[in-house]
N, C-alpha and C positions, 0 to 999 in steps of 0.2 A: 799487434799491427799486422801479423801474417793472416789473422782471421778475416781481416777486411778484404773484401773481394777486389776492390780497385787496386790496393797496394800489392796484392798477390799477383795480379796480372801484370802490373808495372814491373815488378822485380823479375818475374818469370820471363817477360819479354826481353828485358835488358840482358839478362844472363845468357839466354839462348842465343841472342844476336851476337853477343861478344864471343861466345864459344864457336859459333859458326864462322865468324870472321877469322878467328885464329886457326881453325882447322881446315879452312878451304882457301889456302893461299895458292894462287895460280889458277890455271884454267881447269875446270871440272865440268863434267857433263851434267845434264839436267837430272838424270836418274841418280847419279852419285850425290848431287846436291840434295835431292829429296830424301834419299836414304840417310845421308848424314844428318839432315835436319830432324828426322824422326828419332834417330838414336840420341841426339842431343836433348830433345824434348823429353824422352822417356827417362833419361838419366836425371834431368832436372826435376821431374815430378817425383822420382824416387827420393832424391835428396830433400825436397820440401816435405814429403811425408815423414821421413825419418826425423827431421828437425821438429816437426809438429808433435810427434810422439814423445820425443825427449822433453819438449816443453810441457806437455801434459803431465808427464811423470814428475817433473820438477814442481809443478803447481800442486799436484796431489800430495807430494811429500811435505810441502809447506803447510797445506791445510791440516794434514795429520799431525804435524809438529805443533801447530797452533792449538788444535784440539787437545793434544796431550798436555800441553803447557797449562791450558785452562783447567783441565781436570786435576792436574797436580796442585794448582792454586786453590781450587775448591776443596780438595782433600785437606790441605794445610789449614785453610780457614775453618773447616768443619771441626778439626781437632782443637782449634784454639777457642772459638766462640760460635754463637749462632749468627747466621748471616741472613738478614731479611730478604736480600735478593734471591738467595737460594730457596728460601721458604716460598716466595712468590712463584718461582719457577716450578717448585714441586707442586704447589697448589694448582697452577695452570695445567701441569701434566696430569694431576689427579682429576681435574674437571674434564679434560679431554678423554681420559680413560673412562670416566663415568658416562659421558655422552656416547662413547663408542659402545659401552656395555648396554645402555638403554636402547640404542639403535639396533644392536644385535638381538636384544630381547624382543623388540617389536617385530623384527623380521621373523623370528622364530614363531611368535604368536600368529602372525599373518599366514605363515607357511602351514601351521597346524590347522588354522581355520579353513584354508584351502583344501587340505587333505580331508578334513571332516566333511566339508561340503561335497567333495568328490565321492566320499563313501556313503553319503546320505544321512550323516549325523547332523543334528541341530542343537545349538546351545539353548538350554532352558533355564528359567529362573527357579531359585530355591523356594519351594512352597511354604517353608517354615519361616520365611522372612517377609516383612511387609515391603512390597515393591510397588505400591500404588503411586508413589511419587516419580517413578521412572517412566520414560516414554514407552508406550505400548501401541504399536500400529493397529493391532486387532481391536483394542479397546477404543481407540480414536475412530476407527472405521465404524464401529458399532454406534458410538455417540453421534457421528455425522449422519448415519442412516436414521437414527431416532429423531434427530433435529429435522431432517428432511420430511419424515413422516408427519411429525407434529406441525410443520409449516404447511404441508399440503392439506392436512386436516383442518387447520385454522382457515386457510384460504377457501376450502369447500364450505365451511360453516358461514363465512362472511358472504360468499356468493349466494348461499341459500337464504341468508337474512335479507340480502338486497332484493331477492325475488319475492319476498313476502309482500302481500298487499295490505295497505292500510287505508282507512277512510279519512280523508282530509276535509274538515269543515272550514269554509272560508266565507268571507262577507265582501261582496262587491260594494265599495264605499264611494258614494258620490255626494256626500253630505249626510246621508242616512244609510243604514246597513241593509243589505239584501243577502241573507244567508243562503248558501248552497253547499253541497258536498259532492265530492268526487273520489273515486277509488284509484289509487296509484300504487306503484311499487316503491319500496323504500329506497331502491337504487336510482329512481328517477330524479332528475334535476328540477330546480325551481322553474326553469324555462319550459320544460316539458309539462309541468303542472299548469303553468299559465296558458299554454296552448290548449290543454284539455279543458280548463275552466272557461276559456274564451269561447270554445265551441258551444258550451252550455249557455253562456250569458248572451251570445249574439241573438238567440231566439227571442229574448225578452227586451233587450236594450238596443235601440236602433243606432245609438252613437258608437257602439262597439263593432258594427258590421264592416267598417272600413279600416280598422286598426289591426295591428299584429301584436304578438306577445312582447315584442321589443318596446312597445309603447305603454306597457303595463308595469306596475311595481307590486312586489309582495311585501307586506308589512306584518311582521310577527313579533308580538310582545314589544311594540314600539321601536322595533329595529327594522331598517330597510335591508332585506336579504338579497345579496347579489344573485343573478340568474344561474351562475355556474355551480352553486352549492347543491348537494343532494340531501334528501331527508335522512339518508343513512349517516351522513356526516354529523348531524345534530343528535341523532339517536345514540350512536356509539359514544360520542363525547359527552352526552348528557349536558348539552349546552344550555345556558340560561340567558334570558333577555332582561330588559329593564323591569318588566312587570310579570314575569313568570317563566316557566321552562319552555325552551324552543323545541323540545323533543316530544311533546304531547300534541296530537292533532285531532283526537276524538273529543271535541268540545261539546259540553252539554249546556252550560250557562255562563254568561260573562259575569265574573265575580265582582267587577266594578259597578255593575248595575243592581245586583241583588244582595250585596253585603258590603262591609266596610272596605273601601278600596285601599286604606292605609295599612292593611294587614296582608301579608304575603300568603297566597294559597298555592296548593299543588295543582289545582285545575288551571289549564292554560286557556287563553282567550282565542277566539276565532281570528285567524289571520285575515288581514284586509288586502283586497286586490283593488288598486286604484290606478287611474290613468296618470301618466306623468304630467300632462298638461294641467289636470285638476290639482295635483300636488304643488306645482309651481305657482298657481294662483292662490292657494290657501295654506302655504307652509308656515305662515305667521299666525294662523288661527288654530286653536285646539281642536282636534287632537294632533293635527299634522305638525304643530309646533314642537311636539315632544319626540317626533321621529328623528332618528339619526342612522347613518350607515353602520352596518354590523362590522365590528372589529374583533376577530377571534382572539387577539392578545389582551383584550380588555376584560375586566372582571365585572359582571353584572349581577352578582349575588345579592346585593342590598336592594331592597324595595324602594323605589324612588318617587312614587306618587305621593304628593303632599295634600294635606287637608287644607282647603282654602279658608275655612272659618278660623282655624288655629292661626294661620298666617296673619289674618286681620287682627 
């Protein structure tokens, strides 16, 4: 209760006031009153300090007595039989000691590493032991450099391939074929090809003088090829259409005219360039009835042209 500050001040105030009342009976001067008050306060503080020390000594003696009594009881029990509680306490103490030892060992290792780094020494791996499974910064850096070099080499090869020129044979189709050819780079898109082909066809076909490449369609192996695809895309992926490969553009002869159309050939057919308006008018008539949009997820490996005589 003395340790609580509010109680201490309350008791101190009452005792000092009572002592002042009893020692200042009659008339006294202000200086005498202040001097007397200071003396009373000092005496009271000394008395409180002495009582606090005595109380601390008593509490300490009680704690020591309890500890001694517990130790005496443990010693008696240890002489009679095994005590599970004591074993648990001993195990806890051993665990704590082990943790402290590990911590000290780690601290010693860190200190040794710091000293070696200051002196210029560096820990190395044992050359007689296989350490390939361990992380190695130098090896990882070398592998990353090799990957980057291979990536750059592959990119350079692909760029060189895209800049290679190929001859593309196509046929302007308005119900009959008008075969032409143009040289393009493998990296050019179908839209760029249609623009170049349109420049050639405008000289001969008046109906194409007022149209743009957006009004044209490119049909390869019975598939309608979107304008954003490049020839490089089909060459690298070795894509196939319904009636042959999409990655061959140097056409010599149409195999469907000179041989059995039901047998798949490696020769590709000349791609057709048609106007969208013509396709909308004739999409129910062969060969436009066979055309369908190109789907890169679809498999076109099987030859799909059928023999009409067998069907009958």
